[in-house]
N, C-alpha and C positions, 0 to 999 in steps of 0.2 A: 834311096829314102829310109831312115834308122827311127823306130820306133822303140821309149825305155821310157817301160816302166817305172818313176819315181817311188810312187805312193799304191801301192794294192790292198791298204785297208781301209778303214771306215776310221770316224774319230772318237770310239772306243780305243782307247791307250791298248798298245801292244809293241811290246819290245824289237819285234822284227816287224813287221808292218804299219807304215805311216797313211795316212789320209790321201787318196786320188792327188793324183799329179804325174806328168805322163812330157814328155819329151823326144822332138819332131827335130831329125836333124836330116839337112838334104844340102848337098852341093856348099856347104861350111855356113849353111845359116843355121840357126837353131832354134825356135821358139817351143815356147813353155804350153804346155796345155792344162787346163788346171791349176793346182798346186796349195793345197790344204796343208796343215801345220805342219813346218818340218820339213818342207821342199826344196830351201834355200841348200841346206847344211845335205842335202841325199846331191843338189846337184853338185856341191863342191866336192862331195865322196869322189864323185866320177871325175872331177878334175876342171867342173865347169865354172867358170863365172857368172852368176847371177846377173849383174848390175850390167854385163856383156849380150845379152840375150836382143835377139832382134827380132820379136813382136811374142805376142800370147795369146791363146785363145782360150774361153772359158764356157765350159756346157752349161753351167748354172751359175748362180747367185746364191749357195750355200757355202756355210762356214768351211764345211769339211772340201771344197772346193776351192774354194777361194781366198782363204784363211791366210796365206801369206802374200797375198799382194800389199798391201802397207807397211811390211817389211822389205820385199821386194822395192818399192818405189821408193821407201825410205835411203836403201841402200843404192840404189843409182841417184838418189839427190845428196847425198854427203859424201860415203863411201873413203878412204885411205886416199885417195889418188885425184885427179881430176873429175868433180862432179861431171856425169851424163850431161849433155846437153841436145836440144834438137825432142822429139818426141819418143814417145813406145807405143809401138800399135797395138792394141788388142782388137780381136772382134769376137761378139758374143752378140745373144739373144738379145731384142727386143726390152730396155728400160736399165741395160747395164750402163749408159750415159748416166743418168741421172743415180745410179749406185753409188759411182763413181764420183760422181757430184757430193753424194753427201759425205764422203770420207774425206773428201776436201774439205770441206764445213768442218769440219772435226779436227784434221791434221794441220790444214793449212801449208803452210810452207816446208813444213819436214814434211812433204811427197810431190811439190812442185814446186815450183820459181817462175819467171816470166822467162826465162831460158830453159824449162824441162818440164815434162807437163804428158801423161797416160794419156793418148786418142784412143776415141774408143770408134768403131765402124759395126753398125747395128744390123743383126743379118732377122731375118722374120721369124716372127711364131705361128704365124699360119700359113707360110707353105715352104719349099724349098729357098735354099740359100747355097750363095755360090760367094767363092774370093778365092785370088790369087795371094797364097802367100810369100815370106822370101824364100831361096831356096826352089824355085820352081815349082813349089807345093801346091797342087789344087783342094781349095774344102770345099765340100757340098756338106746341106746341113738337112734336116726336117727336124720340126716339131716334136718334141719325148714328150710325157705323158709324167709330168712334177711341176711342181712352184718353182717358179727364182728364174723364171725365162729361159726352160729347159729345151736344150737341144739335142737331139745326135747329130754326131760328127763322123766325115768319112775325109782321111785327107789322100791321096793319091801324089804318087811321087815322080820326078822325071821318066825313072826307069821301069813306071807303072804299076809296083807296089804299092797296094794300096790297105789302109787299117781304118775298122770301123770300132768309134768306140761309140757306147749306148749311153753316157754318161746315167744319171740317175733320172730311172722310167718305170712309169708299170707297165702292163701288154697295151699294146697298138701296133697298128702294123707299120707305122711309119720306120720302125727299127730294120722290119724286114726289108720292105724298100729297097732303104739305104746301103745295108749291108751288102745284097742282094751278088754273090761270085766274089767277094773280094776275099781278100787272102789272107786276113787277119779278123774276126770278131773278138773285138776286148770288150767285155761285155761286166754291167752290173750280174750278183746273183746275191740279193739280200738276204730273203725269207726262205726258214724251212720251207711254209706251207702260201700260198697264196693272198699277198696283202690288201686286207677289207679297203684300205686307201686308193687299192690300185695305183699305188707312188713308185713301188719296185719290183723287181721280177722275181720268182720262185724259179727251182731247177724246172719243172716243168713247163715254164715259158717260155725258158731259154730253149727246154729242147724245141718248141714249134716255130719260134724265131730262125736258130739252126736249121729245122726242118724246108725253114719256106726259102730263106736265104743261102742257102749252102756254101757259107765261106771254107776254104780250105784249111782251116783252123779255128781254135776256139779260145782263148782264154778266161777266166775267170775272174773275178774281183772282187771287194765291195762286200764278202760278204760275212755277215754279223754272228757274234756270238750266238750260237742255239741252233746255227745250220752244218750240222756233218759234212764236211768238203770232201771227204769221199763217196758219200753217199752222191752229191751234187753232183761229181763227176761223169760214176755211173748213169746216173739218171740220163744226163746231158748226150753221153754218149753211145747213147743206141738213136740218136741219129746217123752212128753210121762217119762222123766225122772227130778228127783226134780233137782232144780235149784236155785240158789244163788249166789248175790254179794259178794267177801273177803270184809274181813274187817281188819285190822291191831289189831293183836293176835290172830286170828281165828283160833284156834285147830283144829286140825283133826284126828282122833285115830278111830279105832276098837272098838268100844262098848262094852261090858259084854255083852256075848248073842247074838250079831250081829254076 
């Protein structure tokens, strides 16, 4: 299994970092995880046609994580060649079905027809969830401390390689539980100081998660302006686990012999 960072930033404009987006690749299948604005272009730069994705997974419904959903479905619906037929499966937290129905009410036939439509499998916001994704990938979820149906996501490939993605979240024990012993923890580290609304993580919050979960590697994403990335890296590294800042195009996978 391969986990590619498509967008390592926030919705704040940045010439080097797009909003959240990731790609899980396994056994020829391509599964999009989140996808803020510009995700389709970043897929194209990797030589991947977004219209041919096998499935999608969303950590939550905020626009910096799903802003390219409508353009993606529009491209699948029209395209320069034969439009997509059948279903585009999506896994997301409870409430995503209604969200998609609202989008369809606005865009109608531009994003669905009688022969093509996105279909949603909702995962619980009250406890653990699990799904079998294309490519033999197992998805495990736990509720995050955020809004808009937020979930923590853990992907485990047929090779046993596991990547946990925090999604957007405030401090809570579920992230450490889900990430326990994983190969890589990809986590937001949004604010320099504790978030007064408890909906994002600061470096000290991430440090506590890493101490509890003990992943083999940590990748920080979703750093807002005002947070010194070098200070954040130094602080999280106190847990004794290798940590780096993610960047658009970073590929995470098990290396031969590792």
